[in-house]
C-alpha positions as CSV (number, residue, x, y, z in Angstrom):
1,X,0.0,0.0,0.0
2,X,1.1,3.6,-0.6
3,X,0.8,4.3,3.1
4,X,3.1,2.3,5.3
5,X,3.1,3.4,9.0
6,X,2.3,5.9,11.7
7,X,5.2,8.2,11.9
8,X,4.4,10.0,15.1
9,X,1.7,11.5,17.3
10,X,1.5,14.6,19.4
11,X,-0.7,14.5,22.6
12,X,-1.9,17.5,24.5
13,X,-2.0,17.3,28.3
14,X,-2.3,19.9,31.0
15,X,0.6,18.4,33.1
16,X,3.4,18.0,30.6
17,X,6.3,17.4,33.0
18,X,4.5,14.8,35.1
19,X,3.3,13.0,32.0
20,X,6.8,13.1,30.4
21,X,8.2,11.3,33.4
22,X,5.6,8.6,33.0
23,X,6.5,7.9,29.4
24,X,10.2,7.8,30.3
25,X,9.3,5.1,32.9
26,X,7.2,3.4,30.2
27,X,10.4,2.9,28.1
28,X,10.3,5.6,25.5
29,X,13.6,7.4,25.0
30,X,13.5,11.2,25.9
31,X,15.0,13.3,23.1
32,X,14.5,16.8,24.7
33,X,11.7,19.2,24.0
34,X,9.1,16.7,25.3
35,X,9.8,14.4,22.4
36,X,10.4,10.7,22.7
37,X,11.7,7.9,20.5
38,X,11.1,4.2,20.1
39,X,13.8,1.6,19.4
40,X,12.9,1.1,15.7
41,X,10.6,4.0,14.8
42,X,12.8,6.9,16.0
43,X,10.9,10.0,17.2
44,X,7.3,8.9,17.4
45,X,5.8,10.7,20.4
46,X,5.6,14.3,21.6
47,X,3.8,16.0,24.4
48,X,2.3,19.5,24.2
49,X,0.5,21.7,26.7
50,X,-3.3,21.7,26.3
51,X,-6.2,22.6,28.7
52,X,-7.4,19.0,28.6
53,X,-5.9,15.8,27.3
54,X,-6.4,15.3,23.6
55,X,-4.9,14.1,20.3
56,X,-3.2,17.1,18.7
57,X,-1.6,15.6,15.7
58,X,-1.2,12.2,14.0
59,X,1.6,11.6,11.4
60,X,1.3,9.0,8.6
61,X,4.1,7.8,6.3
62,X,3.6,7.7,2.5
63,X,5.8,6.3,-0.2
64,X,6.3,9.2,-2.6
65,X,4.9,12.7,-3.6
66,X,2.5,11.1,-6.0
67,X,0.7,9.5,-3.0
68,X,0.4,12.9,-1.5
69,X,-1.1,14.3,-4.6
70,X,-3.7,11.6,-4.7
71,X,-4.5,12.0,-1.0
72,X,-4.8,15.8,-1.5
73,X,-7.4,15.2,-4.2
74,X,-9.3,12.8,-2.0
75,X,-9.4,15.3,0.9
76,X,-10.6,18.1,-1.3
77,X,-13.4,15.9,-2.6
78,X,-14.5,15.7,1.0
79,X,-14.3,19.5,1.2
80,X,-11.4,19.3,3.7
81,X,-8.6,21.8,3.8
82,X,-5.2,20.8,2.5
83,X,-1.8,22.5,2.9
84,X,0.7,20.9,0.5
85,X,4.5,21.2,0.6
86,X,7.1,19.3,-1.4
87,X,7.2,16.2,0.8
88,X,4.1,16.5,3.1
89,X,0.5,17.6,3.4
90,X,-1.4,18.9,6.4
91,X,-5.1,18.6,6.9
92,X,-7.6,18.7,9.8
93,X,-10.0,16.0,10.9
94,X,-13.4,17.7,10.9
95,X,-14.9,16.3,14.1
96,X,-12.2,16.0,16.8
97,X,-10.1,18.7,15.2
98,X,-6.7,17.1,15.3
99,X,-4.1,17.7,12.6
100,X,-3.1,14.9,10.3
101,X,0.3,15.2,8.6
102,X,1.0,12.8,5.7
103,X,4.7,12.9,4.7
104,X,7.0,11.0,2.5
105,X,8.9,8.9,5.1
106,X,11.1,5.9,5.2
107,X,9.6,2.6,6.2
108,X,10.4,1.2,9.6
109,X,12.9,-1.5,9.1
110,X,12.6,-4.0,11.9
111,X,15.4,-6.6,11.9
112,X,14.1,-10.1,12.0
113,X,14.8,-11.7,15.4
114,X,14.8,-15.3,16.4
115,X,11.3,-16.3,17.7
116,X,11.2,-16.4,21.5
117,X,11.6,-20.1,22.3
118,X,8.6,-21.5,24.3
119,X,8.4,-25.2,25.2
120,X,5.1,-27.0,24.6
121,X,3.6,-30.5,24.5
122,X,5.9,-32.6,22.3
123,X,7.9,-29.5,21.4
124,X,11.1,-28.6,23.2
125,X,12.2,-25.4,21.5
126,X,14.3,-24.4,24.6
127,X,16.4,-27.1,26.1
128,X,18.7,-26.9,29.1
129,X,18.4,-23.1,29.5
130,X,16.0,-20.9,31.4
131,X,13.2,-18.9,29.6
132,X,14.4,-15.6,28.2
133,X,11.7,-13.8,30.1
134,X,13.2,-15.0,33.3
135,X,16.8,-13.9,32.7
136,X,16.2,-10.6,31.0
137,X,17.3,-7.7,33.2
138,X,17.2,-4.5,31.2
139,X,14.2,-2.2,31.1
140,X,11.5,-2.8,28.5
141,X,11.8,-0.5,25.5
142,X,8.9,-0.3,23.0
143,X,10.0,-1.1,19.4
144,X,7.4,1.1,17.6
145,X,4.1,3.0,17.9
146,X,1.5,0.5,16.8
147,X,-1.9,2.2,16.9
148,X,-4.0,5.0,18.3
149,X,-7.6,4.7,19.5
150,X,-9.8,7.8,19.1
151,X,-13.2,8.6,20.5
152,X,-15.4,10.6,18.1
153,X,-18.8,12.2,18.5
154,X,-19.4,11.2,14.8
155,X,-17.7,7.9,14.3
156,X,-18.8,7.5,10.7
157,X,-17.4,11.0,9.7
158,X,-14.0,10.3,11.4
159,X,-13.8,6.9,9.8
160,X,-14.6,8.5,6.4
161,X,-11.8,11.0,7.0
162,X,-9.3,8.1,7.4
163,X,-10.6,5.8,4.7
164,X,-11.9,8.1,1.9
165,X,-9.6,11.0,2.7
166,X,-6.3,9.5,3.8
167,X,-6.6,6.0,2.3
168,X,-6.7,3.7,5.3
169,X,-8.2,0.2,4.9
170,X,-10.8,-1.3,7.1
171,X,-9.8,-4.5,8.8
172,X,-12.8,-5.2,11.1
173,X,-15.8,-3.4,12.4
174,X,-18.2,-3.2,15.3
175,X,-21.3,-1.9,13.5
176,X,-22.2,1.7,14.4
177,X,-19.6,1.7,17.2
178,X,-16.1,1.2,16.0
179,X,-13.8,0.6,13.0
180,X,-10.3,-1.0,13.0
181,X,-8.3,0.6,10.2
182,X,-4.8,0.2,8.9
183,X,-2.1,2.1,7.0
184,X,0.4,-0.7,7.3
185,X,0.5,-4.5,7.4
186,X,-0.5,-4.3,11.1
187,X,-4.2,-5.3,11.7
188,X,-4.9,-1.7,12.8
189,X,-3.1,1.6,13.2
190,X,-6.2,3.7,14.1
191,X,-9.4,2.6,15.8
192,X,-12.2,5.1,15.8
193,X,-15.1,4.5,18.3
194,X,-18.3,6.3,18.8
195,X,-18.2,8.4,22.0
196,X,-20.1,11.2,23.7
197,X,-17.1,13.5,23.5
198,X,-14.0,13.7,21.3
199,X,-11.0,12.3,23.1
200,X,-7.9,10.2,22.9
201,X,-8.6,6.7,24.4
202,X,-5.1,5.1,24.2
203,X,-1.9,4.7,22.4
204,X,-0.4,1.3,21.8
205,X,3.3,0.3,21.7
206,X,4.9,-2.9,20.3
207,X,7.2,-4.9,22.5
208,X,9.0,-8.2,21.7
209,X,6.7,-10.8,23.3
210,X,4.3,-11.5,26.1
211,X,7.1,-11.7,28.6
212,X,8.1,-8.1,27.8
213,X,4.4,-7.0,28.3
214,X,4.5,-8.6,31.7
215,X,7.9,-7.3,32.6
216,X,7.1,-3.8,31.5
217,X,3.7,-3.6,33.3
218,X,5.1,-5.0,36.5
219,X,8.0,-2.4,36.5
220,X,5.4,0.4,35.9
221,X,3.2,-0.8,38.8
222,X,5.9,-1.7,41.3
223,X,5.8,1.8,43.0
224,X,2.7,3.1,41.2
225,X,-0.1,0.5,41.4
226,X,-2.6,3.2,40.5
227,X,-1.3,3.1,36.9
228,X,-3.0,-0.3,36.3
229,X,-6.1,-0.3,34.0
230,X,-6.6,-3.7,32.4
231,X,-4.6,-6.8,31.7
232,X,-3.0,-9.2,31.1
233,X,-5.2,-10.5,28.3
234,X,-5.6,-11.2,24.6
235,X,-7.8,-9.3,22.3
236,X,-10.1,-11.1,19.9
237,X,-10.1,-8.6,17.1
238,X,-6.4,-8.1,16.2
239,X,-5.4,-11.1,18.4
240,X,-2.7,-9.1,20.3
241,X,-1.7,-9.7,23.9
242,X,-2.2,-6.5,25.9
243,X,-1.8,-4.7,29.2
244,X,-3.1,-1.2,29.7
245,X,-1.8,1.5,32.0
246,X,-2.8,5.1,32.7
247,X,-0.6,8.2,32.4
248,X,-1.0,11.1,34.8
249,X,-3.2,13.0,32.3
250,X,-5.7,10.1,32.1
251,X,-4.6,8.7,28.7
252,X,-4.2,4.9,28.5
253,X,-1.0,3.4,27.1
254,X,-0.8,-0.2,26.0
255,X,2.1,-2.7,25.7
256,X,1.2,-5.2,23.0
257,X,2.7,-8.1,21.1
258,X,1.7,-10.6,18.5
259,X,-0.9,-8.6,16.5
260,X,-2.5,-10.0,13.3
261,X,-0.6,-8.8,10.1
262,X,-2.3,-8.4,6.8
263,X,0.3,-8.7,4.0
264,X,-2.1,-9.6,1.2
265,X,-5.4,-7.7,1.2
266,X,-7.0,-10.4,-1.0
267,X,-6.5,-13.0,1.7
268,X,-8.2,-11.0,4.5
269,X,-11.9,-10.7,4.9
270,X,-13.0,-7.9,7.3
271,X,-15.2,-9.3,10.1
272,X,-18.2,-7.9,11.9
273,X,-18.1,-8.2,15.7
274,X,-20.7,-7.7,18.4
275,X,-20.4,-7.2,22.2
276,X,-17.6,-8.0,24.5
277,X,-16.4,-11.0,22.5
278,X,-14.9,-8.7,19.9
279,X,-13.0,-6.8,22.7
280,X,-11.1,-9.6,24.3
281,X,-10.7,-13.4,24.0
282,X,-9.3,-14.1,27.5
283,X,-8.2,-12.1,30.5
284,X,-10.0,-10.3,33.3
285,X,-13.1,-8.4,32.2
286,X,-12.5,-4.8,31.2
287,X,-13.3,-2.4,34.0
288,X,-16.0,0.3,33.4
289,X,-13.2,2.9,33.5
290,X,-11.7,1.3,30.4
291,X,-14.9,1.3,28.4
292,X,-15.7,4.8,29.5
293,X,-12.8,6.7,31.1
294,X,-13.6,8.4,34.3
295,X,-12.9,11.9,33.1
296,X,-15.2,11.7,30.0
297,X,-18.1,13.2,32.0
298,X,-16.0,16.2,33.0
299,X,-14.9,16.6,29.3
300,X,-18.6,16.6,28.3
301,X,-19.4,19.3,30.8
302,X,-16.4,21.3,29.6
303,X,-17.4,20.9,26.0
304,X,-20.9,22.1,26.9
305,X,-19.7,25.1,28.8
306,X,-17.3,26.0,26.1
307,X,-20.2,26.0,23.6
């Protein structure tokens, strides 16, 4: 596909310094200026001051300027503004109001690593040594930004922005509620869900395997148990293992591994899912605060007062 990854996101929060310390603990590498890098993706996260937490900007990588020309035409067909430069275009999503920057960018090159050896019935892949997850000692470091989940007061319009405007493809849907969309071979890079107010639900960060999810979450919770939200579990749609934590501004951040990958569109049939089954296959049930974050009511009041 002409699109190939999320390049970066900018998140607005009222408490930048405190939130920056959280993402340093989470394993992102501080670069200065409230910017952070992942191991494979480079600079992929930035914090900015905002009165309330929100997605400020999402960056998407394209192959070449011809892709930008096509996307610009698609956006203008939707009557959306486009600012075009030689190697990028900037537009604004019409419902939640975040910027989208599509730029000519290099692909993320992730070096192939040996599969983590797990023993199983009749299968000894790891003989005479302890499991890697037991002997690892260094801090967990996310490899790349995987996906972003956005709450929109008009889910269909925000979905249309990403699909008809930018060129994302739909992987799976929960009718009238949510759409899982991709701009890479990962099952989803953006999920848009219907919500009573526009907000950022969570960001999701790839780690090596389920052991790194567990190690990362336990390190985050050791002195700050209030960061826990939901996990450990495995999603049904997308198949990824997960553990969700909460930053000081109220945004959720997810460690994930083993997500479905769609390398041939002709071999993937988007599914339609209903209810909790689509949300997770196993694990503890999601707490109400995951389904509807505790500060959403306050956001609604603020949006009403602002209007």
